[in-house]
N, C-alpha and C positions, 0 to 999 in steps of 0.2 A: 632391904628396907621392909619394915613391918607396917601393915595398916590394919585398922579395926574395921570389920564389916558386920552388918547386921545378919546377913545370911550365912556367912562362913566363919564368923568369929575373927580372931586375929590370924592374919595370913602373912606369909613372907613373899614378897614379890621382888623381882629383879628390876631395878630402876630403869634399866635399858629396855624394858618391855612395856613401859608406860606410853600410851598414845596421847598426843596432844591434839585436841580438837580445835582446829582453826575456826570452824563454825560450829556452833553447839548443836546438840541433839534438841529437836524441837520441844520447847517447853522447859528446857533446862539450861537457860542462857548463861548462868554463872559457872557452870561446871565444865571444865576443859580437859581434865586428866582422867583417863580410863585405863584399865588393864583387863585382859581376857583371862578368865578363870575357867578351868575345866569343870564341866558338870560331873562327869565321871569318865573313866577310861573308855575309849571307843564310842562315846556318845556323839550323836549328831548335833547336840546342843553345847553351847558355852555360855558363860555369863560375862557381859560387859559391865564390869564393876567400876563405879566411880571411886577414884582415889580420894576425892575431896568430900564425899557425902557417904557415910557408912551404910545408910539405908537404901541407897540406889544401886540396883543391879538389874540390867535388862537381859532376859534370856534372848539369845541370838542363835541363828543357824544360817546355813546356805540352802537356798531352794533346791539345789542339785541333790541334796541328800534325800529329798522327798519326790524326786522325779518331776519337779515343776519346771516347765519350759519357761525360762526367764532370761531375757537379754535386755540390756539397756546401754545407752551411750552416755558417757560422762561429758557434760558440757565443758568445752575447752577452758573457760575461765575457772571452773571448779578444779579441773585437773592441774592447771597452772598454780592455783592457790596452795595445793599440797605438793607441788613439784612432782607430779606423777607423769612419767614419760613412757612407761611400758606396762603392759598388762601383767608381766611377770612380777612386778612390785605391788600389784593391787590385791588387797584383801577386801572382799565385798561380803557384808553380812546383812541380815535382815532381822529386825526385832519381831519377836514372837509374843503373842498374848495367850496365856494358858489359863482358862477358867478353873478356879479351884473346885467347883462342883462337878466338872466333867472335862478332864484334860484332853479327851478325844475331840473336843470342839475347839482345839487350839487353832489360832489363825496366825498368818504371817503377813507383815506389812511389805507388800511388793512395790508400793508407790514411793516409799522414802527409804532407800537403802543407805547403809552406812558404808562409806568408802574410806580405806586407809592405805597410805603409801607405806609399805613395809620397810622401805629403804630408809626413810627419815622419821617414821612413826607419827606422821601427821595425818589427821583425818577429819571427817565431817559427815553429817547426814545431809543427803540431797533429796529434793523433791523432784521427781521426774515430770517434765512438762510434756504435753502432747502424748500422754500415756493413758492407756485404758486399765493399767494395773490397779487393783484395789488395795485399800489399806488393810482390809480383813479378808484375806484369801484362806480358805480351809486348808489346813496343813495335812490332814489325813484324808485320803480318798474316801468318798462315800459319806462324809460328814457335811453338814450345812451350817451356815453361820446363824 
């Protein structure tokens, strides 16, 4: 299947790799279908590209790539909603904000991770309750927000 994107032009995607968001990404309630696009080979970043909106692509990564100590519990009702029963099926990503004027000031949203069940390709963004994780955590050591 081919889709048109603003960032990558026309790309070919495997329909079996489209994620269906049972609950939307915050602020994008009408958009449910996403696919991961490689930023570049061996990059710590990927793009979560909307299949339904060509202009929407979120840069995402895993905090582990940046040695960020990050652990959270998925609420049972959220895990049940995407039929997630094992950590082996979990894809966990976090949205990154990269300022155009200074990419070294990039931040990662640790408060609202994206969780995906790789087994059935269903996902959602969750907001961690009782958490001190910030929405804008500096991605690079030594940088401040």
